[in-house]
N, C-alpha and C positions, 0 to 999 in steps of 0.2 A: 747343623741342621737347614744349610743355608746352599747342599748338594741340589741341584733343578732333579733327577732323577737319585737321587742314592742305592747305591746296590745292598743287598739283605744286610753283608756283611758291616757296612757302617748305616741303618737302621738296628741294628744287632748290637753296635757300641751305643750309641746313640743313648737307644732304650736303659742297657747297663749301666750309662753314666746318673741320667736321670735317677734312673732303681735308688743306686749310689748313693749319691747329694739328697735325698728325699730324706735317707737314710742314713744323714751325716747329718741333718740340721745340728744346731746349739741352740737351741730354745730358752727363751724367757731370762735371758742377759743381753746387757749392754756392754756397749766400752766406755769409759766416763772420765774425763776428762777433769782433772783439778789440779790446785795447786797442794802439794807436800811440805813438810815441816821443816826442809831446807828454802822453803819459797818456791821451789822451781816448778812447773810444767811437770805435769804425771799422772797416767794412766792406772787403771783398775778396774778388774769387770765387775759388776751389780747388779744381781739379781731384779730383775721388772721384768715382770708380767704382760707388759705392755708391746714392751719391745718387738720387733721384725729380725725375722729369723739371722742365722748369721754363719758363716761356713768357716775351718780354723786354717792359718795360711799349711799346717802341717802338718800328718796324723801317720801317726805310730800303726805300724803295720800288724803289729799284734796285739794290741786291744784298741785299735779303729778310736779310739779319739783324737782329739786333739793336743798338738805336746807344741813347749818351749825352750829355749836355749836360749844359751849365753853364746859369746864363738869359741868357750869348747865346746861345743855339739856336743854335750852331758842332755839327756830329756828333761823337763822337768814340766808337773803337772798342771800346774797352771803360769798366769802370768805374773803373779805376787813372786813368784819366788827363780826369775831373773833380777838383772841386773837393772836400776836403772839405764843406761848408755841403752838395751837391747830393748824392755818394755817401751819407751821414749819414740825413738829411732828408729821401728820394726812395725805395719802394717802386721799384726799375731789374726787377725781376721776379716771376714769381709763382707759382707751382703751382695756380691758382686750376681753370685747364678739365682738372684730375685730377677731380674729379667730374664731371664732361657727359660726361667716355668710360667709367667707371659706365657711365656709361644710355644711351650710345646705341648698343648694340649691339639693345637691348630697340625701340627706337624705331626704331631701321630693322629690321627684323626686321619689324615687323608695318608700314611704310608705303614702304620700299625695295621693286619692285617689277623 
């Protein structure tokens, strides 16, 4: 979106990316940091109707849902299913696209006809 005079294929790519991001938001949950029963810092996903949108780090191409995995690469559906080292040592969710959604309306008005 920083290209001064984007070609039509760039406009199409940006529009498609925004549509994909919009349809793959993870809503009503947040990552909670807590101390587990071993006294170690840990992470879990909790329902929070006031939480901002998140996006998964990785998405399964068949289900289009976020997935998680240990170093063995076997896909798991929830953060709770993976081991401590990968659960706490990796950021499985991000809110980075929020910033793009703030910029997109002005860009769309300018370039999408």
